[in-house]
C-alpha positions, -999 to +999 in steps of 0.1 A: -181+056-329-153+075-311-129+067-339-153+081-365-154+114-346-117+114-342-112+109-379-139+134-389-124+160-366-089+153-379-099+157-415-121+187-411-094+205-391-068+198-418-089+208-447-101+239-430-068+253-420-049+249-452-064+277-471-041+306-479-049+338-495-027+341-526-032+379-529-008+403-514-022+416-480-028+453-478-014+473-450-048+473-432-049+435-435-015+430-419-023+449-388-043+429-362-077+445-360-108+433-342-129+411-364-165+417-373-171+380-364-179+368-329-166+336-313-137+327-336-118+302-315-095+285-340-093+310-368-073+341-360-094+368-343-087+394-370-100+371-398-117+393-424-149+385-444-127+381-475-107+354-457-135+337-439-160+331-468-136+310-490-126+290-459-162+282-452-169+274-488-140+249-488-155+233-457-189+230-473-175+216-505-152+191-488-181+178-467-209+182-493-230+204-469-245+238-466-239+264-438-267+250-417-248+218-412-226+235-385-245+267-378-278+270-359-308+280-380-328+308-363-354+314-390-365+299-422-391+325-435-389+346-455-353+332-458-330+311-438-311+329-411-282+315-391-266+322-357-230+319-368-216+326-333-236+299-316-217+268-304-249+248-299-243+223-327-220+194-322-209+196-358-193+230-352-175+218-321-162+188-341-152+211-370-130+231-346-111+200-334-107+188-370-093+222-380-067+219-352-059+184-363-054+194-400-033+223-389-010+201-369-007+175-397+001+202-423+025+223-402+042+196-381+038+161-395+042+169-432+075+187-423+086+155-406+077+135-437+096+159-459+126+156-436+124+118-437+125+120-475+157+141-474+142+175-480+162+198-458+165+232-474+181+247-443+211+223-447+215+226-484+195+195-492+168+192-518+140+218-519+109+211-500+081+198-523+051+222-526+014+215-527+011+188-500-017+196-476-044+177-459-079+193-461-115+183-456-117+168-491-087+146-484-108+122-464-144+133-468-146+135-506-178+155-503-195+134-476-201+142-440-187+108-429-155+096-445-157+062-462-136+036-445-117+012-467-131-024-467-116-047-442-087-068-454-095-102-469-092-131-444-059-149-445-060-183-462 
């Protein structure tokens, strides 16, 4: 069971931290300002709503869940309300670990793979290939628990 949580945390972290805003940041967005959000522990404290919503949508898509999977429901009538700042749900705590894991894979390990493949732009080698990133979808494929491959066939 521990391995499942480790894998889940790893995948979620990677998927969740690889989003980049392709728009040019405005002057206001480049200065660090207090966020309207409370309790951001992995995402930068100055994360804006325009940055956070796509990140959360990618998490939901990668895991095949809705917001209430990680966030505490405080009311259901007349509509569902969530306590986004609460850390009461284990899924949110695991998500943070997985975000850290994916960030580490994408920003440290993939560079090592690129270097092993001979991509060393700083030394005049080949250009680094683009588009490689681990994200929630990489392992989860729209499910809360990643499917494990079948065990190898017994040796004959």
